[in-house]
N, C-alpha and C positions, 0 to 999 in steps of 0.2 A: 444488675451488676454482672451476673453470669454470662448474660449474652453480651454485654459490652466487653467484657474481658475476652470472650471468644473471638468478636469482631476485630479487636485490637491485636489479638495474637495472631489471627489469620493474616491481617495486614502486614504484620512484622515478619511472619514467615515468607510472605510473598515478596517483600522487598529484599530479605536476605538471600532467598533462593535465586531471585533475579541477579543480584549482585554476584553470586557465586557462579551462575551461568555464564556471565560475562567473562569471568576469569577462566572457567573451564572451556569457553568457547563452544558451548552446547546450547540448543534452544531452550529458553525458560520453560515453555509448556511441558517438555519432556521431563526435566528435572522436578517440576512441581508435582506432576502425576506420581512419580516415585516418592517424593517426600510425603505426599498426601497419604498414599498407600501405606508407607512405614508408620506415619503418625496415628493412623486409625488403630493401630495395635499398642499404643503407648498408653499405659495406665493413666486415667485422669483426663484423657481427651475424650469428650463427649461423642456419642454416636450421632452422626448428622445424616438425616434422611432428606435427600435433594428432591423436592416436589417438583413435579412437571409444571405446575402453574407458575412456581417462581422463576423457572428458567424460561419457559415460553412466553410468559408476559413481562416479567421483571429483568431478565438479562438479555433475551434474544433481540428484542427492538433496539435498545441502544447500541449493542454490538454490531448488528447490521447496519444501522444508520452511520455509525462511526466509519465503517468499512466503506459504505456507499458513497459518502460525501467526498471521500479521498480517492475514489475510482474515477479514472479518466472516462466520460461518456464517449468521447472520439474513439479511444482505444477499445472500449467495450463494443462499440458499434462495428468496428473494423473487424472483430472476431465474434460477432454475434451468432453466426451459424454453428461454429465449434461450441461456443458456450451453451447455447439453447439445446444442442444435441447431447451434450454432457449432462446438463441439468435436468432434462426431461427423460430422454431415451434411455441414457445409461443407468439412471436411477431405477426405471421400470425393469430394465433388463437384470440389474443387480438383484432387485428385489425378487424377481421371479426365479433366478437362478439360486438364491439363497433359500427360497422357499422349497424348491425342489430337493435340495441337500438335506435340509432340516427334516422335512416330512418323510424322507426316505430313512433317516437315521432315528427318527422318533415317530413311528407309525400312528400312535394314538394321539398325536398332536392335533391333527386336522388341518387342512389346507387354510383355512381362515388365519389361525394362529401363526401358521408358517409364513404366510404372506405378510402378516404384521411384522414379524420379527425381521423379515427381509427388508421391509419399508423402513424400519428403524435403524438398520446398519448401512443402508445404501448410500446416504448423502454424506460426502467428504465435508469437513469443517472449515469454514472461511478462516477462523482464527489460527487453527494449527497450520493449515497449508501455507498461508502467506508469511506467518512467523518464521517458519523454516525456510521458505523460498527466498525472502528478502535477505535473511541473515548469510546465506551462502552465495548470494549474488546470481540467482538464475536470470536467463535473458527477460527482457521486460515483457515480451509477448507471452512467455510462458506464465509469469506472474499474473498478467492481465487475464488470461484463460482461467487460471486457477481461482482468482478472485471473483470473477464473473460467475463461474460455475457455482462456487460455494455460496454465492449470494442468492441464488435462484433454486438451487437444488432442494432446499429444505422445503419449499412449497410442494413440490412434486411428492416428496417423501411424506410429508404430513397428510396430503390428500389421499395417497395410497393407504396410508395407515388408517385414516379415518374410515375409508372404505371397508378395509379388513375387520375393523372393530365392529362395524355395522353388521357384517356377515356373521361375526360371531354370536350375535344375538337374533339374527333373522336372515332372510334371503335378500339379496340385492340383484338389481337387473344391470344390463349393460348400458341401458339409457340412463339410470341413476348415476352410474360411474361416470359415464361421459358428461352428464349434466354438471356433476360435481367438479370436474376438471375445468370446464368452460367457465362456470361461475368463479372459481377459485382464481383462474388466471385473468379473465376479463375483469371481473369485479376487483380484484387486486389493482390492476393497471388503472382502472378508472378512479378508485379512491386515492390511489397514489398521485395521479395527475391533479385531482381536485385538492389534495392536501398541499401539492406544491403550488398551485394557483393562489390558495388562500395565504400561505406563508410568504410567497412572493410579494402579493398585494400589501401585506403588513409590513414586510421589510423595507419596501419603497417609502414608507410613510414613518418609519422608527429609525432614529439614527443613533439612539442610545446603545452602546455596546452591551450593557447588562441586560436591558430589555430584549435586544436581539437574541442574547445567548439564552435567556429564559424560554423565549419562543422555540429556540432550537432543541432545547430539552424536552419540551412538550410535544414536539412534531412526531418523533417515532412512535411514542405510545399512542398518540392520538390516531395516527394513521394505522397503526396495528388493530386497535379496538374498533375503529370505525369499520375496517374490513371484515373483522370476524363477526361483527354484529349482523352482517348481511350474508354470513357464511361464505365470504370470499377469503382470499389468502392474505392474512395480515403480513407475511413474509414479503410478498410480491409488492404489497402497497408501501411498506417501508423502504424497499430497495428502490422503487420507482421514484418516490418522493426524495429520497437521498441522492440519487444519481442526478435528477434535474435540479435540485437545489445546489448541489456542489458545482455543477456545470454552469449555472447562471450566477453564482455568488460574485464573480467580479462586476456584475452588471446591477444587482439588486441590493448589494450590501455595501456599506462604508468600509474603508480600508481598516479602521478600528475594530469594527465588528468581525471583520474576516480574521484578523489576527487574533482577537479574543476567542472565537468560536474554535479556530484551528488548534490553539494551545489547550483550551478546556476539552475539547473532545479526544485530544491525544491523551491527556491525563485519564479521562474516563475510561478510554478503551484499555490503557495500560493496567489500570486497576482491575477492571472487570475481567478482562481476558485472562490475567494470570490468577485471579481468584478462582475463576471457573475451573481451571485445570488442577488447582489444589482441591477443590470440591469434588472433582471426579475421582481422585485418589482416595479421599476420605469415605467414599461409598463401599470400599472393597470388604470391610469387616461384616458389615451387616448382610451384604448380598451373599458372602460365603456361609454365613450362619444360616441364612434361609435355604440355601442349597442342600445343607447337610439334612433337611427334613424331606428332600425329595424322594420320591418313589423310584427314581431312576438310579442305576448303579453309578458311582463315581467314574467308571472307565468310560461308560457311554456319555456322561456329561462332558468330560475332557474331549472326547472324540467329537461331540456336536460343536463344541466352542473352537476347537482347532480347526475343523472342516469349515465352519462358517468364515473364520478369519482368512483361511486359504481361498476360499470361493470369491470373497470381495476383493482380494487382491488380483488373482488370476483373471477374473472377469473384467476388471478395469484394464489390465494390461493387454489382454486380448482385443478388447473393444478399441482401444486407441490404434492397435495395428490394423485391425480389420476394416475400420471405417476411413482409412487414409483416402480411399478413392472419393469420398465426399468432400475432401478439401483439395480437389485438383486445381481450382481456381487460385487458391492461396494456400499452397502446400506447407506443411510443417516438416522440418527434418526429422528423420527417424529417430535420432537421438533425443530431440526434444519431446517427440511423441512418448518415448519410453519414460521420460522424466516426469511428463504430465500423468502417465499412467502410475507411476511409482509414488507420486506425491498425494495419494488419496487417503490422507490421514483423517480419522473421525475425531469428533469432539463431543462437546456438551449436548448438542442437539440430539445425537444418537442416544445418549443416556437418558436424557430427559423424556424423548419420545418412548423409550422403553417403559417408563413409569405409567404412560398413558394406557397401556395394555390393561384391561380390566383385572381386577383381583381374582375373579372366578375363572380366568383363562387357564386352559391345561398347562401344567408345568411353567407357570409364570416365573418361578424363581430361577428356573434354568434359563429362560429367556432373558432375564435381567443379567445373569452371569454371561451370557453369549454377548450381549450388548457391551458389557464391560470389558470382555476379552477383545472384542473387535477395536474398541477405542484405545485400550492400552497397548495392544499388539500393534496396530498401525503406527500409533505415535512413536512407540520405542523402536520397533524394527525398521519401518520405513524412514520415521524421522532421523534416526541415528545414522542410517546408511546412505540418505539422500546425498550428502556432500561427498561420499565416496563414489557414488554412481555418477555424480557430476563430473568429478575429475577423470574417471575411468573413460567416460564418454567424450571427454574434451570439449564439454560445452562451455562457451565463453560466457563470462559474466559481463554486464555493462561496462564500458570502458570510461573511467572518469575523465580521461584526457579528451576522448571524442565528446563528452558531455560538455566539457569546458569550451570546445570549439563551437558546438552548437548553441551554447549560451551566449558566447561573445557574438556570433553572427546575429542572433536574435535581438540582442541588446542594441547592436549597430543599427538594424533596421528600425527598432523602436525610437532610438535617438534621432535618426534622419527624419522620421515621421514628425517627431516633436520639433525638430529645427524648421521643417517645412511649415508647420502650423505657426511657429514663432515669426517667421518671415511674413505670413499673412496679417498678423495681428497689427492693429494700429494703436500706437500709444506714443506718449511723449517720454523719452528716456534721458532725462538730464543727469543721471547718476550712474550710468553705465551698468544698469541692472541686466540688461540683455547679455552683456559679456559675461556677467557673473553667472548667469543661468547656463550659457553655453560651456563655461569652464567647469561647473559642476556636472553637468551631463557627460561632457568629455571625460572627466575623471573617472565616472562610474564605467563607461565603456572601455576606456583604456585599461582600467584595472582587470576587466574580464579578459581582454586580448592578452594581458600580461601573464594570465595563468597558464597560457600555452607555452610559455618559454620554459619548458621542462629541462632542456639540455644544459642550462647554465646554473651555477651555484651562487651567483651574485644575487644580492637583495634587489627586487624590482622596486621602481618609484612607488607603486601601490603598498607593497610590503613595508617599505621604509615609512610611508605615511601612516599605515596602520599601527606600527610599532611606536612611532613618535605620538601620534595622536592618542593611544592607548595610555602611554605614560602621563600625558596631559590630562586625560580624563580622571585617572586615578588621583591626581593632584587636586583637580577641581572637586571631585567628590570628597575628599578629605577636608577641604576648605569649607564646603557646605555643611558637612557633618559638624565641624567645629562651631560654625555660626549656629546651627540648630541647637547645639548644647547650651548656648548662652540664653535662648528662649526669647530672643528679641524679634524674630521673624516668625509670622504665622506658619503653623505646621503644614497647612494647605499648600502654601507658597514653596515650602522646602520640599514637599512631596512631588510637586510638579516639577521643580528643577532636578531632582534626582531622577524622576522619570525620563525627562529629556535626555540626560546623560546615559541612563540605561538603554534607551532606544538607539543612540548613537554607538554606544559600545556594542550592542547586539549586531548592529550592521557591520561593524569591523570584525567581529567574531565569525559572522556568517562568511564573509569574504575569505577570511584566514582558513576557515574549515574547507571551503570549496578549493582554495589553492593547495592545501595539503593533500586532498583526495586525488589530484591530478599527478599520477605517477609517471616517472620517466618511461619512454618507450616509443615505439613506433606509432605515430599519430596520423593515420590515413583516413580521413573523414569519408564515410561512405553514405551518408544521408543527405537530406536537404533537397531544395529544387536546383534546377539548372537554367541556363540562359544561352542565347546564341554565343555570347563572347566566351563563357566557360567552355562550350562545346568546341570552339575554334582554337582554344588554348589549353590543351591537355597538359598534365603535369610532366615535368622532366627532372632529370637529375641536376640539382643545382650545383653551382661552382664549388670547388673545394676552397676551405678557408675563406669564406665570404667576408667582406668588410665593406663599410659605407666610406667610399672615397671622399664624400663631402665632409663628413664627421672627422675623418682624420686630418682634412685640410683645415677645418675649423678649430681643431683641438677639443672636440666634445666627444661624449660617449654615448653609445647606442645601447638600447635594451634588447631589441630583437631585429633581425633583418629579414627584408623581403626582396625577392628578385623578380623584375619585370619579365613576363613571358613573351613579350614582343621583341624587346632589344637586349634583354639580359642585364639591364642595369641593376645594381644591388643598392638599396636605400634602407634607411632605418625607419622603424615603425612610429606610429603616432605617439606612443609613450615616450619616445626619445625626444631630445631637445629640438633637434632639427625637423623632425617629421619629413624626412627627405624622400621616402617611397611615395607618399602622398603628394608631394610637391612635384616629383617627377610625372605623376599622372596628370597634374593640372597643366604642367608644361608640354607633355607629349600627347596626351589622351589615349596613352596605351592602357587599355582597361583592366587586365588581369594581372595579379602578382601572385607569386607563390612563396610560401614560407622558406626561407633560406636556413633555418635552424636545422641542426642535425636531427635525423629520425622524424622529422615532420614533413608531410607531403599534401598539405591542404592549400587551397587557393582561394582568392578573394577577388570579385568582380567589383570594382569601383562604380561602374555604371548602374549595375542593378542592385548593388548591395547583397550579394548572395555568396554562400560559402559552397566551394566545390572540393 
């Protein structure tokens, strides 16, 4: 009962602190570390010793897997050079720099123990970095680099730590160290690929979402244990399997399985991530108690802790600026490089790795405090100031309006591909089914384009549809619940109908959330592909006070306006009743239109279905 009470209390504290962090607009990990440290001194709160095995085998695999399946393999590959250098070279450089500083301040510590604590504090934490980065809206490339680095750097740090611990008990050779790195990296990649192939083979034959999710739960632990059994890197194995499975999920999983897995792992990650930071804070009391028995004076202990914290921060910042020449083919702006350097928060792996240091290591209690200081210091100092640094450097966050434009263009291309396939199919359609299909696909595509009408306060057709249909669903659900209360309809049937209503309502909510995220402002799309027609028709200043003459003549209203870049004709969009811009294209074959809405300067090519 005491254990059950402790677990329930921790879960309640995690949920309460997360809710408070939302109101205070600070990252939950930072608040939870402070809450945990304060709770450690509350009478009645039991002392919790976080064992390294619990973290490295129980918490690390699912956390890495949850992050890996959500990481874009395409984006990861595009930044693989920077990611690999950060996760390997920077970890080794940081470990050596910390070792020099610590051994200088504590001469009787020895180089092996100094390198061990250097390896412990070297790797930034995936959870801490992305939790802060996503909240403040850092550029996507910065977030991708931080995620990718944090997924792989633990492997380098743990191999370095393993080598240093071996040196504490005996001599090690350069050949042995090199062999460990090769086995850790190569073996981890091989095991990860084998796990991916096995799970992919199973998923192609299993359509039950529950079975699929159960396999998903087993995958990170199986990949980790299998790799560690051959003395390879379990971290790399889990990351490789997760990246490949996440990338191939649209092919090897059913839609229901993907939805179930996505929601399940988001929940698991939320609980584990936040619990981990609470546990970090709860370690403070017993670590300080052990330090009181140290033979080193308190002033020297404080100096070692602060010097190590300063070293890991400075080395990372200097490294990011000094290695800019390695990114000449795909440079990163100086302000972005600084933010990547400043976002090196440490987390639970650092603390767990510290517990791996043998009990008989010299000044082990001080090394544990050093690890805790680096974790808490980087989380609180860098985590709290990262938003300020972002504002001072003027680094832009991802623009929801630009995302809406990219989403609409992609949906349009997908819809056109679907219509092309529909035209190829042979079928007897005596009931107008094809027209219904076209209407539903058009409604989805038009809703995406309507999100771009940021300058008008009027309700778009899709917003009106969502509001009306939402009210209808509420009435339908109330009726189903009333029927359920009478007990005349089987409960399974009632659950199925309620599930159908929930799915439809969730689709409406998702569309409304996307529309709400598109803020009014300048919408100048800077991404996507191009074509000859877009190259020949650059953006222009559209006419003042645009209007659709055909709509005015017909007495109808438009939703948004488009201006032809060949003849200047202004017509209404496809969400409008008349669809006069598209009609003008079919009549004239003029290929490119530009949005005539205020503060929007994107173009659309009817011929190639591309946004410019």
